[in-house]
Backbone as CSV, one residue per row, in Angstrom:
resi,resn,N_x,N_y,N_z,CA_x,CA_y,CA_z,C_x,C_y,C_z
1,MET,-25.767,15.291,97.545,-26.240,14.595,96.509,-26.917,15.218,95.397
2,VAL,-27.449,14.343,94.480,-28.120,15.008,93.180,-29.414,15.311,93.493
3,PRO,-29.918,16.442,93.314,-31.358,16.820,93.554,-32.302,15.955,92.869
4,ASN,-33.531,15.731,93.296,-34.565,15.343,92.646,-34.994,15.847,91.598
5,LYS,-35.312,15.392,90.464,-35.606,15.861,89.139,-37.117,16.320,89.310
6,GLN,-37.216,17.583,88.927,-38.394,18.231,88.913,-39.399,17.749,87.804
7,HIS,-40.567,17.612,88.186,-41.611,17.124,87.370,-42.134,18.140,86.366
8,PHE,-42.252,18.167,85.474,-42.945,19.359,84.262,-44.215,18.625,83.850
9,LYS,-45.167,19.159,84.027,-46.555,18.459,83.667,-46.602,18.758,82.043
10,GLN,-46.227,19.994,81.839,-46.240,20.279,80.481,-45.580,19.339,79.526
11,LEU,-44.465,18.590,79.967,-43.683,17.706,79.108,-44.551,16.379,78.653
12,ASP,-45.599,16.185,79.654,-46.239,14.921,79.456,-46.908,14.807,77.981
13,GLY,-47.418,15.916,77.556,-48.074,16.141,76.276,-46.976,15.824,75.244
14,LEU,-45.778,16.287,75.235,-44.677,16.382,74.310,-44.401,14.787,74.319
15,ARG,-44.323,13.940,75.355,-44.023,12.598,75.428,-45.087,12.044,74.699
16,GLY,-46.307,12.249,75.017,-47.349,11.670,74.129,-47.415,11.806,72.690
17,ILE,-47.091,12.939,72.217,-46.882,13.048,70.777,-45.652,12.189,70.359
18,ALA,-44.424,12.364,71.056,-43.135,11.495,70.608,-43.603,10.288,70.448
19,ILE,-44.479,9.550,71.589,-44.752,8.019,71.565,-45.786,7.766,70.304
20,PHE,-46.503,8.751,70.142,-47.681,8.528,68.968,-46.975,8.411,67.803
21,THR,-45.821,9.311,67.371,-45.409,9.373,66.304,-44.417,8.002,65.908
22,VAL,-43.759,7.527,66.968,-43.111,6.327,66.921,-43.933,5.276,66.574
23,PHE,-45.187,5.158,67.272,-45.998,4.181,67.200,-46.660,4.099,65.559
24,ILE,-46.881,5.292,65.168,-47.342,5.253,63.641,-46.178,4.905,62.779
25,SER,-44.892,4.914,63.077,-43.804,4.652,62.141,-43.591,2.971,62.223
26,HIS,-44.113,2.395,63.358,-43.867,0.969,63.672,-45.134,0.338,62.988
27,PHE,-46.236,0.768,62.972,-47.744,0.072,62.729,-48.395,0.624,61.379
28,LEU,-47.736,1.423,60.696,-48.346,1.896,59.486,-47.364,1.669,58.250
29,PRO,-47.643,1.186,57.079,-46.807,1.013,55.894,-46.102,2.290,55.784
30,PRO,-44.785,2.005,55.314,-43.679,2.964,55.089,-44.176,4.161,54.223
31,GLU,-44.983,3.867,53.227,-45.758,4.882,52.310,-46.481,5.801,53.244
32,VAL,-47.145,5.304,54.158,-48.180,6.304,54.802,-47.442,6.939,56.023
33,SER,-46.465,6.130,56.710,-45.931,6.779,57.847,-44.801,7.750,57.426
34,ASP,-44.316,7.673,56.292,-43.365,8.659,55.688,-43.941,9.642,54.837
35,TRP,-45.611,9.953,54.921,-46.137,10.679,54.113,-45.583,12.094,53.797
36,HIS,-45.261,12.450,52.746,-44.595,13.849,52.300,-43.297,13.886,52.874
37,TYR,-42.674,12.807,53.036,-41.187,12.648,53.267,-40.979,13.213,54.958
38,PHE,-42.202,13.037,55.630,-42.049,13.516,56.978,-41.786,12.026,57.799
39,ALA,-40.867,11.843,58.273,-40.514,10.576,58.912,-41.066,10.465,60.505
40,TYR,-42.120,10.156,60.775,-42.796,10.380,61.951,-41.722,9.667,63.232
41,GLY,-41.336,8.159,62.987,-40.694,7.816,63.843,-39.285,8.759,64.194
42,SER,-38.637,9.143,63.274,-37.468,9.737,63.389,-37.723,11.124,64.257
43,PHE,-38.901,11.840,63.792,-39.401,12.838,64.652,-39.697,12.595,66.043
44,GLY,-40.293,11.422,66.324,-40.511,11.081,67.563,-39.221,10.924,68.500
45,VAL,-38.414,10.183,68.041,-37.080,9.784,68.695,-36.100,11.145,68.848
46,ARG,-36.362,12.075,67.627,-35.554,13.313,68.254,-36.127,14.209,69.279
47,LEU,-37.436,14.129,69.239,-38.140,14.807,70.491,-37.743,14.349,71.797
48,PHE,-37.892,12.782,71.977,-37.407,12.189,73.077,-36.059,12.761,73.415
49,PHE,-35.148,12.829,72.412,-33.753,13.128,72.853,-33.671,14.593,73.278
50,VAL,-34.515,15.583,72.693,-34.618,16.859,73.238,-35.047,16.951,74.655
51,LEU,-36.265,16.100,75.010,-36.794,15.978,76.227,-35.710,15.597,77.518
52,SER,-34.864,14.526,76.951,-33.857,13.912,77.716,-32.777,14.967,78.000
53,GLY,-32.427,15.540,76.891,-31.288,16.621,77.100,-31.988,17.658,77.865
54,PHE,-33.017,18.272,77.993,-33.718,19.187,78.778,-33.651,18.693,80.315
55,LEU,-34.032,17.487,80.573,-34.202,16.858,81.802,-33.128,16.578,82.610
56,ILE,-32.107,16.021,81.816,-30.777,15.565,82.260,-29.943,16.605,82.560
57,THR,-29.986,17.788,81.740,-29.142,18.830,82.028,-29.734,19.941,83.241
58,GLY,-31.029,19.792,83.324,-31.590,20.451,84.722,-30.993,19.777,85.787
59,ILE,-30.924,18.454,85.922,-30.451,17.978,86.973,-28.899,18.253,87.348
60,LEU,-28.090,18.295,86.200,-26.960,18.431,86.165,-26.423,19.944,86.411
61,LEU,-27.459,20.909,86.188,-27.197,22.395,86.453,-27.564,22.426,87.846
62,ARG,-28.428,21.757,88.408,-28.635,21.830,89.935,-27.464,21.144,90.680
63,SER,-26.935,20.210,90.193,-25.746,19.650,90.812,-24.511,20.623,90.735
64,LYS,-24.488,21.124,89.560,-23.335,22.143,89.275,-23.311,23.178,90.495
65,ALA,-24.583,23.689,90.769,-24.764,24.584,91.969,-24.028,24.137,93.276
66,LEU,-24.640,22.877,93.553,-24.109,22.174,94.886,-22.674,22.147,94.705
67,ILE,-22.021,21.938,93.775,-20.477,21.709,93.546,-20.064,22.969,93.878
68,GLU,-20.550,24.133,93.488,-20.132,25.579,93.617,-20.260,25.836,95.185
69,SER,-21.086,25.197,95.981,-21.206,25.163,97.256,-20.398,24.270,98.107
70,GLY,-19.639,23.308,97.440,-18.686,22.550,98.121,-18.845,21.303,97.913
71,GLN,-19.910,20.735,97.299,-19.968,19.124,97.133,-18.835,18.727,96.086
72,SER,-18.303,17.565,96.150,-17.178,17.175,95.257,-17.857,16.874,94.050
73,ILE,-17.150,16.907,93.054,-17.333,16.388,91.534,-17.592,15.012,91.734
74,GLY,-16.425,14.260,92.181,-16.708,12.563,92.335,-17.973,12.170,92.994
75,TYR,-18.288,12.883,94.044,-19.635,12.522,94.679,-20.852,12.785,93.822
76,THR,-20.747,13.789,93.281,-21.916,14.307,92.241,-22.115,13.205,91.180
77,LEU,-20.869,12.886,90.507,-20.914,11.978,89.408,-21.449,10.448,89.827
78,LYS,-21.060,10.310,91.087,-21.380,8.766,91.558,-23.037,8.911,91.760
79,ALA,-23.397,9.951,92.459,-24.860,9.864,92.704,-25.628,9.998,91.322
80,PHE,-25.137,10.674,90.469,-25.785,10.678,89.091,-25.858,9.353,88.510
81,TYR,-24.791,8.689,88.360,-24.781,7.416,87.541,-25.472,6.308,88.662
82,PHE,-25.445,6.528,89.828,-26.439,5.636,90.553,-27.648,5.791,90.444
83,ARG,-28.373,7.008,90.328,-29.730,7.176,89.949,-29.988,6.706,88.543
84,ARG,-29.279,6.934,87.479,-29.382,6.411,86.239,-29.580,4.852,86.202
85,THR,-28.386,4.245,86.940,-28.523,2.832,86.848,-29.877,2.335,87.321
86,LEU,-30.361,2.732,88.517,-31.463,2.155,89.295,-32.602,2.529,88.428
87,ARG,-32.777,3.752,87.619,-33.847,4.045,86.762,-34.102,2.991,85.646
88,ILE,-33.027,2.725,84.956,-33.080,2.071,83.592,-32.539,0.538,83.435
89,PHE,-31.489,0.287,84.216,-30.694,-0.902,84.061,-31.588,-2.174,84.328
90,CYS,-32.238,-2.153,85.581,-32.986,-3.206,86.143,-34.005,-3.867,84.928
91,VAL,-34.800,-2.970,84.820,-35.972,-3.288,83.541,-35.407,-3.511,82.346
92,TYR,-34.325,-2.672,81.998,-33.923,-3.401,80.532,-33.308,-4.590,80.545
93,TYR,-32.505,-4.913,81.743,-31.880,-6.039,81.535,-32.690,-7.324,81.657
94,ALA,-33.585,-7.089,82.650,-34.906,-8.106,82.750,-35.369,-8.356,81.513
95,TRP,-35.641,-7.388,80.580,-36.367,-7.527,79.271,-35.311,-8.177,78.519
96,LEU,-33.978,-7.861,78.347,-33.221,-8.587,77.702,-33.080,-10.242,78.031
97,ALA,-33.109,-10.498,79.255,-33.061,-11.850,79.790,-34.320,-12.468,79.262
98,PHE,-35.312,-11.829,79.286,-36.542,-12.590,78.872,-36.558,-12.737,77.207
99,ILE,-36.025,-11.951,76.366,-35.634,-12.117,75.074,-34.910,-13.310,74.920
100,ALA,-33.998,-13.399,75.881,-32.666,-14.415,75.514,-33.329,-15.793,75.709
101,LEU,-34.163,-15.809,76.741,-34.731,-17.026,77.132,-35.944,-17.811,76.054
102,PHE,-36.751,-16.674,75.704,-37.982,-17.304,75.129,-38.048,-16.574,73.507
103,VAL,-37.184,-15.689,73.050,-37.379,-15.200,71.687,-36.189,-15.530,70.778
104,TYR,-35.097,-15.184,71.044,-34.095,-15.482,70.277,-32.732,-15.154,71.110
105,SER,-31.593,-15.743,70.959,-30.216,-15.698,71.409,-29.218,-15.656,70.319
106,ASP,-28.544,-14.637,70.194,-27.314,-14.369,69.081,-26.496,-13.374,69.611
107,GLN,-25.507,-13.193,68.742,-24.480,-12.193,68.984,-24.939,-10.799,69.225
108,ARG,-26.228,-10.624,68.526,-26.579,-9.072,68.857,-27.020,-8.661,70.276
109,LEU,-27.407,-9.785,71.070,-27.766,-9.551,72.381,-26.582,-8.941,73.342
110,ILE,-25.372,-9.416,72.832,-24.196,-8.902,73.597,-24.120,-7.345,73.277
111,TRP,-24.347,-7.052,72.125,-24.270,-5.421,71.846,-25.462,-4.740,72.615
112,ASP,-26.569,-5.405,72.567,-27.715,-4.616,73.291,-27.603,-4.696,74.727
113,PHE,-26.679,-5.778,75.277,-26.733,-5.651,76.718,-25.293,-4.620,76.977
114,LEU,-24.569,-4.286,76.363,-23.540,-3.201,76.476,-24.061,-1.870,75.928
115,TYR,-25.251,-1.867,75.583,-25.753,-0.529,75.015,-24.937,-0.082,73.853
116,LEU,-24.968,-0.810,72.904,-24.185,-0.739,71.647,-25.109,-1.166,70.232
117,SER,-26.277,-1.159,70.647,-27.174,-1.605,69.647,-26.904,-0.704,68.452
118,ASN,-26.828,0.773,68.480,-26.646,1.504,67.479,-25.606,1.232,66.433
119,PHE,-24.584,0.760,67.244,-23.159,0.430,66.381,-23.342,-1.048,65.900
120,TYR,-23.997,-1.861,66.543,-24.375,-3.156,65.676,-25.076,-2.883,64.582
121,ASP,-26.204,-1.989,64.568,-27.003,-1.732,63.320,-26.077,-1.174,62.247
122,MET,-25.180,-0.077,62.682,-24.391,0.465,61.821,-23.368,-0.550,60.976
123,LEU,-22.823,-1.392,61.742,-21.695,-2.324,61.386,-22.128,-3.402,60.494
124,TYR,-23.424,-4.000,61.077,-23.840,-5.382,60.435,-25.095,-5.333,59.769
125,LEU,-25.832,-4.295,60.021,-27.197,-4.126,59.227,-27.400,-2.963,58.393
126,GLY,-26.406,-2.301,58.149,-26.494,-1.106,57.180,-27.475,-0.156,57.803
127,GLY,-27.518,-0.075,59.105,-28.311,1.069,59.982,-29.698,0.571,60.199
128,ARG,-29.919,-0.584,59.624,-31.414,-1.011,60.231,-31.153,-1.929,61.565
129,GLY,-32.384,-2.074,62.117,-32.123,-2.918,63.377,-33.305,-2.741,64.358
130,ASN,-33.137,-3.000,65.504,-34.089,-2.929,66.523,-34.395,-1.694,67.118
131,GLN,-35.224,-1.617,67.924,-35.741,-0.257,68.582,-34.824,0.032,69.803
132,TYR,-33.663,-0.620,70.140,-32.813,-0.483,71.178,-31.873,0.688,70.833
133,TRP,-31.684,0.855,69.661,-30.612,1.969,69.377,-30.714,3.264,70.074
134,SER,-31.786,3.783,70.190,-32.042,5.245,70.778,-31.773,5.038,72.247
135,LEU,-32.076,4.155,72.941,-31.622,3.740,74.201,-30.247,3.974,74.374
136,ALA,-29.578,2.934,73.421,-28.003,2.982,73.545,-27.462,4.346,73.292
137,VAL,-27.987,5.137,72.470,-27.553,6.640,72.232,-27.647,7.299,73.377
138,GLU,-28.635,7.337,74.054,-29.006,8.052,75.150,-27.980,7.562,76.456
139,GLU,-27.848,6.370,76.636,-26.759,5.931,77.696,-25.344,6.223,77.305
140,GLN,-24.941,6.348,75.902,-23.786,6.935,75.424,-23.756,8.360,75.749
141,PHE,-24.906,9.146,75.616,-24.915,10.474,76.059,-24.616,10.678,77.549
142,TYR,-25.110,9.712,78.407,-24.981,9.787,79.857,-23.479,9.718,80.204
143,LEU,-22.644,9.009,79.390,-21.376,8.791,79.859,-20.628,10.041,79.730
144,VAL,-20.866,11.117,78.733,-20.010,12.140,78.656,-20.792,13.467,79.021
145,TRP,-22.060,13.260,79.051,-22.582,14.716,79.187,-22.410,15.381,80.559
146,PRO,-22.361,14.653,81.721,-22.312,15.041,83.042,-20.637,15.820,83.227
147,PHE,-19.907,15.246,82.270,-18.479,16.058,82.493,-18.637,17.260,81.701
148,PHE,-19.105,17.227,80.438,-19.407,18.438,79.712,-20.083,19.589,80.476
149,ILE,-21.151,19.174,81.337,-22.034,20.269,81.876,-21.262,20.734,83.232
150,LEU,-20.576,19.712,83.895,-20.177,20.029,85.263,-18.682,20.753,85.067
151,LEU,-18.081,20.297,84.022,-16.726,20.920,83.877,-16.567,22.142,83.239
152,CYS,-17.655,22.551,82.492,-17.622,23.766,81.438,-18.003,24.722,82.430
153,PRO,-17.357,25.927,82.467,-17.808,27.177,83.012,-18.997,27.844,82.749
154,LEU,-19.833,28.107,83.718,-21.080,28.479,83.314,-21.292,29.520,82.371
155,LYS,-20.533,30.692,82.405,-20.500,31.712,81.384,-20.042,31.130,80.047
156,TYR,-19.470,30.048,79.917,-19.199,29.878,78.613,-20.341,28.711,77.967
157,LEU,-21.215,28.277,78.787,-21.826,26.813,78.492,-22.958,27.480,77.559
158,ARG,-23.488,28.275,77.622,-24.531,28.790,76.333,-23.887,28.653,75.019
159,ALA,-22.628,29.383,75.016,-22.000,29.497,73.595,-21.414,27.900,73.164
160,ALA,-21.009,27.260,74.195,-20.686,25.813,73.867,-21.701,24.989,73.299
161,LEU,-22.981,25.137,73.935,-24.208,24.319,73.507,-24.472,24.842,71.909
162,LEU,-24.476,26.189,71.887,-24.825,26.705,70.428,-23.851,26.184,69.508
163,GLY,-22.597,26.229,69.646,-21.581,25.737,68.919,-21.809,24.379,68.631
164,LEU,-22.193,23.377,69.715,-22.397,22.040,69.454,-23.535,21.706,68.367
165,ILE,-24.578,22.341,68.569,-25.773,22.417,67.748,-25.563,22.733,66.378
166,LEU,-25.056,23.743,66.276,-24.710,24.244,64.941,-23.460,23.313,64.107
167,GLY,-22.780,22.957,64.894,-21.551,21.964,64.464,-22.154,20.645,63.984
168,VAL,-22.890,20.087,64.605,-23.507,18.781,64.221,-24.484,18.954,63.215
169,ILE,-25.295,19.993,63.106,-26.236,20.096,62.014,-25.447,20.371,60.740
170,GLY,-24.377,21.153,61.000,-23.401,21.437,59.891,-22.853,19.939,59.235
171,LEU,-22.268,19.314,60.146,-21.850,18.009,59.928,-22.904,17.048,59.316
172,ARG,-24.062,16.853,59.775,-25.026,16.021,59.203,-25.539,16.669,57.824
173,LEU,-25.374,17.837,57.615,-25.835,18.406,56.381,-24.738,17.772,55.203
174,TYR,-23.467,17.929,55.761,-22.211,17.784,54.945,-22.410,16.327,54.505
175,LEU,-22.657,15.402,55.432,-22.468,13.993,55.198,-23.606,13.673,54.220
176,SER,-24.807,14.197,54.468,-26.111,13.884,53.582,-25.685,14.488,52.189
177,MET,-25.252,15.523,51.825,-24.936,15.901,50.809,-23.601,15.022,50.085
178,ASP,-22.952,14.463,50.890,-22.088,13.571,50.320,-22.384,12.347,50.093
179,GLY,-23.629,12.018,50.212,-24.320,10.793,49.954,-23.994,9.616,51.096
180,ALA,-24.072,10.170,52.385,-23.880,8.958,53.536,-25.526,8.489,53.671
181,GLU,-25.569,7.202,53.908,-26.784,6.602,54.114,-27.283,7.073,55.300
182,TYR,-28.557,7.453,55.168,-29.362,8.278,56.271,-29.380,7.300,57.479
183,LEU,-29.748,5.987,57.311,-29.691,5.197,58.588,-28.501,5.241,59.371
184,LEU,-27.268,5.266,58.603,-26.055,5.489,59.358,-26.002,6.857,60.057
185,VAL,-26.124,7.830,59.298,-26.094,9.344,59.835,-27.096,9.358,61.148
186,LYS,-28.241,8.713,61.090,-29.234,8.830,61.928,-28.885,8.230,63.471
187,LYS,-28.120,7.021,63.263,-27.697,6.445,64.508,-26.377,6.624,65.054
188,PHE,-25.543,7.384,64.485,-24.295,7.687,65.068,-24.345,8.771,66.078
189,PRO,-23.693,8.500,67.349,-23.986,9.123,68.626,-23.834,10.716,68.425
190,ILE,-22.734,11.207,67.880,-22.453,12.540,67.812,-23.517,13.258,66.848
191,LEU,-24.074,12.562,65.970,-24.927,13.199,64.995,-26.342,13.101,65.808
192,CYS,-26.433,12.727,66.720,-27.774,12.893,67.597,-27.716,14.070,68.680
193,MET,-26.635,14.621,68.541,-26.330,15.616,69.947,-26.932,16.812,69.651
194,ASP,-27.237,17.273,68.440,-27.853,18.380,68.521,-29.275,18.485,68.886
195,ALA,-29.954,17.478,68.896,-31.224,17.422,69.929,-31.146,17.429,71.101
196,LEU,-30.225,16.539,71.686,-30.028,16.579,73.072,-29.357,18.063,73.448
197,ALA,-28.496,18.830,72.693,-28.107,20.071,73.122,-29.154,20.909,72.997
198,ILE,-30.269,20.851,72.218,-31.088,21.686,72.059,-32.095,21.722,73.540
199,GLY,-32.297,20.490,73.754,-32.985,20.382,75.321,-32.038,20.974,76.204
200,ALA,-30.710,20.525,76.051,-30.019,21.247,77.388,-29.955,22.738,77.251
201,LEU,-29.900,23.427,76.152,-30.080,24.715,75.852,-31.386,25.423,76.473
202,ILE,-32.468,24.787,76.448,-33.642,25.131,76.919,-33.728,24.936,78.394
203,ALA,-33.052,24.089,78.942,-32.896,23.718,80.430,-32.089,24.777,80.992
204,LEU,-30.893,25.433,80.338,-30.238,26.599,80.829,-30.794,27.783,80.808
205,ALA,-31.822,28.083,79.654,-32.486,29.157,79.845,-33.648,29.153,80.700
206,GLN,-34.071,28.027,81.148,-35.095,27.904,82.099,-34.603,27.918,83.648
207,SER,-33.415,27.723,83.729,-32.623,27.478,85.085,-32.436,29.156,85.682
């Protein structure tokens, strides 16, 4: 089975900072929340991605040790996805049902239901949209990350993570210099992977 996730009390303060910066971005005027070009909301979301990368990779590294001890990859993946489903899906879908019944009901709810909010925002809203996009990115991350961590040999994992971080940073810089819209770059899944991989790299160093 997948081991229980260890609780790091030190991370609670970082979560608080991330929540506070996102709060500022939603409730202060743009010229205040983006003071001196520091986008508080984007910083908070990126910090959440780093924390997710750290915590999920920690779970997967402990699972990787169990696989090396004889546990099957198939069982490990099923246990991982079962736990993720219990943790997120029930509350999220209950909220979407409430939205559909009492707030609005249109085609974007289907995209939100499928954890494709970020793609809806990019395709139809020029990158703007609701707050579900970051959750969609994390769920898309969960689809591929277990295979990356569990199948990559441990001796190559650090180099692979560093390569991913540098590659995504380079790609984002290139797109920005080429005039790509910031909100589109911000919400495309692969362009969020550097923050998630930084958290993974910290988990690897801590393991």
